[in-house]
MIMIMI-789596 format. One record per residue (C-alpha): residue in three letters; x negated, y, z. Coordinates in pm, 1 decimal, padded with zeros to 6 digits. Layout:
<atoms>
ATOM type        X        Y        Z
ATOM  ALA        X        Y        Z
...
</atoms>
This chain:
<atoms>
ATOM type        X        Y        Z
ATOM  MET  00000.0  00000.0  00000.0
ATOM  SER -00133.1  00343.1 -00098.8
ATOM  PRO -00067.4  00689.8  00049.1
ATOM  GLU  00137.1  00789.6 -00256.0
ATOM  SER  00368.0  00492.0 -00201.0
ATOM  VAL  00445.7  00624.0  00148.1
ATOM  ILE  00433.6  01003.2  00101.9
ATOM  ASP  00609.1  01180.5 -00185.2
ATOM  LEU  00299.9  01345.0 -00332.5
ATOM  ASP  00495.1  01458.9 -00637.7
ATOM  ARG  00699.1  01687.9 -00415.3
ATOM  TYR  00427.8  01757.1 -00156.7
ATOM  PRO  00083.7  01771.2 -00326.6
ATOM  LEU -00132.6  01697.5 -00023.5
ATOM  HIS -00401.2  01559.7 -00252.9
ATOM  GLU -00424.6  01891.8 -00438.8
ATOM  LEU -00423.8  02153.8 -00165.3
ATOM  ASP -00650.6  02383.7 -00366.5
ATOM  SER -00397.5  02397.9 -00650.8
ATOM  ALA -00133.5  02670.8 -00677.9
ATOM  ARG  00140.1  02432.2 -00557.0
ATOM  GLY -00078.9  02306.2 -00274.0
ATOM  GLN -00149.7  02659.8 -00158.5
ATOM  ALA  00220.7  02745.8 -00185.6
ATOM  LEU  00303.5  02447.2  00036.6
ATOM  LEU  00053.3  02558.0  00299.9
ATOM  THR  00182.4  02915.0  00286.5
ATOM  PHE  00539.6  02792.9  00335.8
ATOM  CYS  00445.1  02573.2  00632.2
ATOM  ARG  00247.0  02846.6  00806.3
ATOM  ALA  00524.8  03100.1  00753.1
ATOM  ALA  00789.9  02864.7  00892.5
ATOM  LEU  00575.0  02787.5  01197.3
ATOM  ASP  00508.8  03156.9  01257.7
ATOM  PHE  00871.5  03256.6  01207.4
ATOM  GLU  01052.0  02997.5  01420.6
ATOM  GLY  00793.1  02757.1  01558.7
ATOM  ALA  00880.3  02460.1  01338.9
ATOM  CYS  00831.4  02345.2  00981.3
ATOM  GLN  01040.7  02061.6  00843.9
ATOM  LEU  00964.4  01890.1  00511.0
ATOM  PRO  01262.4  01678.3  00394.8
ATOM  GLY  01189.3  01357.2  00204.2
ATOM  PHE  00821.3  01361.4  00303.8
ATOM  PHE  00817.1  00982.7  00348.5
ATOM  ARG  00961.5  00791.9  00055.2
ATOM  PRO  01289.1  00598.5  00110.3
ATOM  ALA  01123.4  00255.8  00080.5
ATOM  ALA  00865.3  00350.7  00344.7
ATOM  VAL  01138.6  00479.6  00575.6
ATOM  GLU  01338.1  00157.8  00535.2
ATOM  ALA  01029.8 -00053.3  00607.7
ATOM  LEU  00951.6  00145.2  00923.2
ATOM  VAL  01307.4  00116.5  01054.3
ATOM  THR  01285.5 -00259.6  01006.0
ATOM  GLU  00945.5 -00271.0  01175.1
ATOM  ALA  01059.5 -00064.1  01473.2
ATOM  LEU  01364.4 -00281.2  01532.4
ATOM  SER  01154.9 -00598.1  01500.0
ATOM  LYS  00922.6 -00467.7  01775.6
ATOM  ARG  01204.4 -00366.5  02010.6
ATOM  GLU  01126.4 -00645.1  02260.9
ATOM  GLN  00762.9 -00530.9  02281.4
ATOM  ALA  00847.9 -00162.2  02322.7
ATOM  TRP  00791.0  00005.8  02660.1
ATOM  ARG  01108.2  00142.3  02812.9
ATOM  THR  01103.9  00467.5  03011.0
ATOM  ASP  01395.9  00611.3  03207.1
ATOM  ASP  01289.0  00904.3  03423.1
ATOM  GLU  01396.1  01230.8  03579.5
ATOM  HIS  01174.5  01539.7  03557.9
ATOM  ASN  01186.0  01915.6  03526.0
ATOM  VAL  01095.7  02118.3  03217.7
ATOM  TYR  00729.0  02144.2  03324.2
ATOM  PHE  00682.7  01777.3  03421.9
ATOM  GLU  00587.1  01898.6  03767.8
ATOM  PRO  00726.1  01806.8  04111.7
ATOM  LEU  01090.0  01907.1  04153.8
ATOM  THR  01152.3  02193.6  04394.4
ATOM  ASP  01445.5  02270.8  04623.3
ATOM  ASP  01533.6  02624.9  04514.7
ATOM  ASP  01706.7  02812.1  04232.9
ATOM  SER  01412.0  02808.2  03991.3
ATOM  ALA  01373.4  02614.8  03666.6
ATOM  ARG  01152.4  02370.8  03856.7
ATOM  SER  01453.8  02256.0  04057.9
ATOM  VAL  01662.2  02153.4  03753.8
ATOM  ARG  01662.3  01778.0  03694.2
ATOM  GLU  01630.3  01661.2  03335.1
ATOM  HIS  01665.4  01303.6  03210.6
ATOM  THR  01452.2  01123.1  02952.6
ATOM  SER  01499.8  00765.3  02834.1
ATOM  LYS  01360.8  00591.7  02526.8
ATOM  SER  01150.9  00294.7  02412.4
ATOM  ALA  00803.9  00330.0  02259.2
ATOM  VAL  00620.5  00094.8  02022.8
ATOM  ALA  00249.8  00159.2  02080.5
ATOM  TRP -00010.4  00203.6  01806.0
ATOM  ASP -00174.9 -00133.2  01864.6
ATOM  LEU  00159.4 -00302.4  01787.7
ATOM  VAL  00200.9 -00127.7  01450.6
ATOM  ASP  00140.6 -00367.5  01160.8
ATOM  GLY -00187.2 -00349.1  00970.7
ATOM  ASP -00002.3 -00280.4  00644.7
ATOM  SER  00265.4 -00059.3  00799.7
ATOM  PRO  00354.9  00260.1  00609.5
ATOM  LEU  00288.7  00446.2  00934.1
ATOM  ARG -00066.0  00314.7  00952.0
ATOM  VAL -00127.7  00388.2  00582.4
ATOM  ALA -00010.9  00749.0  00621.4
ATOM  TYR -00172.8  00818.0  00957.6
ATOM  GLU -00514.8  00682.9  00859.0
ATOM  TRP -00523.1  00878.4  00531.5
ATOM  ASP -00760.8  01175.8  00553.3
ATOM  GLY -00541.6  01369.5  00311.8
ATOM  LEU -00256.7  01386.0  00562.7
ATOM  THR -00489.2  01486.1  00846.4
ATOM  THR -00643.8  01765.0  00637.3
ATOM  PHE -00303.9  01896.7  00531.2
ATOM  LEU -00160.6  01901.1  00882.9
ATOM  GLY -00467.7  02071.7  01026.8
ATOM  GLN -00455.4  02345.7  00765.8
ATOM  ALA -00078.0  02389.7  00788.9
ATOM  LEU -00098.1  02421.8  01167.2
ATOM  GLY -00386.6  02666.1  01137.9
ATOM  MET -00632.2  02454.8  01336.5
ATOM  GLU -01004.4  02513.4  01292.2
ATOM  SER -01071.2  02162.7  01424.9
ATOM  PHE -00819.0  01882.5  01386.1
ATOM  PHE -00867.7  01509.5  01438.6
ATOM  ARG -00662.6  01193.6  01452.9
ATOM  TYR -00611.2  01072.5  01807.1
ATOM  ALA -00850.5  00792.8  01900.6
ATOM  ASP -00620.4  00640.9  02161.9
ATOM  PRO -00552.6  00269.1  02097.7
ATOM  LEU -00195.7  00300.8  02229.5
ATOM  GLY -00092.6  00657.9  02156.6
ATOM  ALA -00248.0  00745.1  01819.9
ATOM  ALA  00084.8  00699.8  01642.2
ATOM  SER  00400.3  00546.5  01785.4
ATOM  LEU  00751.7  00442.8  01692.2
ATOM  MET  01018.9  00582.2  01924.3
ATOM  ILE  01352.9  00406.9  01969.6
ATOM  PHE  01656.2  00582.0  02119.2
ATOM  ASP  01967.1  00379.1  02197.6
ATOM  GLN  02311.1  00497.8  02301.9
ATOM  GLY  02278.8  00726.3  02604.9
ATOM  ASP  01906.9  00788.9  02550.0
ATOM  GLU  01772.5  01143.1  02529.8
ATOM  LEU  01473.5  01369.6  02581.4
ATOM  GLY  01553.4  01621.1  02852.9
ATOM  TRP  01464.2  01987.7  02813.5
ATOM  HIS  01088.4  02037.4  02845.0
ATOM  PHE  00777.6  02219.5  02728.7
ATOM  ASP  00490.8  02024.5  02571.1
ATOM  ARG  00140.3  02033.2  02713.9
ATOM  SER -00002.4  02013.5  02360.9
ATOM  PRO  00017.0  02320.7  02134.7
ATOM  PHE  00165.9  02115.9  01849.0
ATOM  ALA  00356.5  01796.3  01768.6
ATOM  VAL  00407.7  01601.2  01446.2
ATOM  THR  00700.6  01364.2  01393.6
ATOM  VAL  00875.5  01182.6  01110.0
ATOM  MET  01247.3  01108.4  01134.7
ATOM  LEU  01326.8  00754.6  01021.9
ATOM  GLN  01685.2  00693.1  01130.7
ATOM  PRO  01900.5  00962.1  01292.6
ATOM  SER  02189.7  00881.2  01519.5
ATOM  GLU  02541.3  00916.0  01380.9
ATOM  LYS  02637.5  01129.9  01681.2
ATOM  GLY  02411.8  01308.5  01926.7
ATOM  GLY  02034.9  01271.5  01914.7
ATOM  GLU  01992.9  01626.0  01784.1
ATOM  TYR  01660.1  01807.0  01814.0
ATOM  GLN  01727.1  02145.0  01969.6
ATOM  TYR  01491.8  02419.1  02084.3
ATOM  HIS  01449.6  02780.6  02190.4
ATOM  HIS  01163.8  02934.2  01995.1
ATOM  HIS  00883.9  03091.1  02200.4
ATOM  LEU  01089.7  03112.0  02518.4
ATOM  ARG  00774.7  03168.0  02720.6
ATOM  SER  00414.3  03268.5  02652.0
ATOM  GLY  00076.6  03231.1  02813.2
ATOM  GLU  00124.6  03571.2  02972.7
ATOM  ASP  00496.3  03550.5  03059.2
ATOM  GLN  00668.3  03233.6  03183.9
ATOM  ASN  01009.7  03404.2  03139.0
ATOM  GLU  01161.4  03223.8  03436.0
ATOM  ALA  01498.5  03395.6  03395.7
ATOM  GLY  01516.9  03300.5  03027.8
ATOM  VAL  01430.0  02937.3  03097.7
ATOM  VAL  01697.9  02912.1  03367.1
ATOM  ALA  01953.6  03070.5  03133.5
ATOM  ALA  01864.9  02824.1  02856.2
ATOM  LEU  01908.7  02530.6  03094.0
ATOM  ARG  02256.6  02666.2  03174.9
ATOM  ASP  02340.7  02701.0  02802.0
ATOM  GLU  02358.3  03077.4  02852.8
ATOM  TYR  02062.4  03183.4  02637.9
ATOM  PRO  02122.5  03283.8  02271.5
ATOM  GLY  01934.5  03166.6  01965.5
ATOM  ARG  01917.6  02791.4  02017.7
ATOM  ILE  01799.2  02618.1  01697.6
ATOM  THR  01898.2  02267.5  01583.6
ATOM  LEU  01685.0  02080.9  01327.8
ATOM  ALA  01863.6  01862.3  01074.4
ATOM  GLY  01644.7  01551.8  01105.4
ATOM  THR  01721.3  01366.0  00781.3
ATOM  PRO  01549.7  01028.9  00710.2
ATOM  GLY  01193.2  01076.9  00589.0
ATOM  ALA  01160.3  01437.2  00707.8
ATOM  LEU  00826.9  01536.9  00860.0
ATOM  THR  00837.9  01804.4  01128.7
ATOM  MET  00553.5  02012.9  01265.7
ATOM  PHE  00652.5  02181.0  01590.4
ATOM  ARG  00493.1  02417.3  01838.2
ATOM  GLY  00641.3  02304.1  02168.9
ATOM  GLN  00403.2  02444.9  02425.9
ATOM  TYR  00600.6  02767.4  02454.9
ATOM  SER  00931.7  02657.2  02298.2
ATOM  LEU  01177.2  02476.6  02526.3
ATOM  HIS  01315.1  02170.8  02345.3
ATOM  ARG  01513.5  01850.5  02382.6
ATOM  VAL  01681.6  01559.2  02204.6
ATOM  THR  02048.8  01552.4  02299.6
ATOM  PRO  02202.4  01227.7  02435.6
ATOM  LEU  02299.0  00972.1  02173.6
ATOM  THR  02674.3  00915.1  02171.8
ATOM  SER  02694.3  00650.1  01900.3
ATOM  ASP  02559.7  00296.1  01878.6
ATOM  GLN  02334.6  00369.4  01576.0
ATOM  THR  01977.4  00366.4  01702.1
ATOM  ARG  01771.9  00681.2  01651.6
ATOM  ILE  01416.5  00603.0  01537.4
ATOM  ASN  01128.9  00838.5  01470.0
ATOM  ALA  00752.1  00820.3  01440.7
ATOM  VAL  00520.9  01038.0  01648.6
ATOM  LEU  00176.9  01114.7  01501.7
ATOM  ALA -00078.4  01235.6  01756.3
ATOM  TYR -00375.5  01460.7  01684.8
ATOM  SER -00628.9  01656.1  01885.9
ATOM  GLN -00856.5  01953.0  01845.7
ATOM  LYS -01136.1  01736.4  01987.9
ATOM  PRO -01292.9  01431.2  01815.9
ATOM  ASP -01248.1  01088.3  01976.5
ATOM  ASP -00983.5  01218.1  02216.2
ATOM  THR -00781.9  00964.0  02416.7
ATOM  MET -00529.5  00947.4  02699.1
ATOM  ASN -00643.2  00870.0  03049.6
ATOM  ALA -00537.4  00538.5  03199.8
ATOM  LEU -00260.6  00698.1  03407.2
ATOM  THR -00098.4  00854.7  03100.6
ATOM  GLN -00127.5  00532.5  02901.4
ATOM  LYS  00047.7  00349.0  03183.4
ATOM  LEU  00320.0  00611.3  03201.4
ATOM  PHE  00394.4  00620.8  02828.1
ATOM  TYR  00329.3  00258.6  02730.1
ATOM  GLY  00335.8  00054.4  03050.9
ATOM  ARG -00024.0 -00065.0  03020.2
ATOM  THR -00380.2  00046.8  02961.8
ATOM  ALA -00623.3 -00026.0  02680.2
</atoms>
């Protein structure tokens, strides 16, 4: 399997970034990220690759690590006051780790292709950009069943890359508030208002099968709403770092995947 059999390079010329169309693609991605913190590219993965990855994820369901936790938006200890740190959020999902992904999987073909890494790094405006070296968390398949969700939270990483494979029929929507806080201003009042559904400007991403999304979640509050249908929601998460050979620590591996490697 080749990169062009997984990624629609006719529509998205990642292999020709110096061309006029390649430069136009990068300009579009950077503008979208600057304007509202996210860039979504529909049909990025070809339909056959999406179908194969849905089948693979479901076949690995019994090996996936199940999490079902409560937390606040900062993933810090809950407090007993009226602040955002006191608001309980719920997250539940199942994760298929990188070492369980098939050797000929479309996810592995795409993730290990230097062309994708180069494109993402340039689109995200990163001077240094590397694939994650973690044996469990480099790239994962995430499975959401009925009732599963990602509670409101901020990411610790400045960026995230995902590919939607199978959306839920109802619920499972990706929602966020763009740049709700900054490094200089935590905007506590705004965060509390957003958690109460009283803050304007909430954005919902469509999430069609095959769509790649680049997202800046460090300062943008975001969630996946609870699934209310029995159609499983499946997406791939592709991890990168600004440092070479970066990995999770053992505690984080255990938390996300139930084991260490």
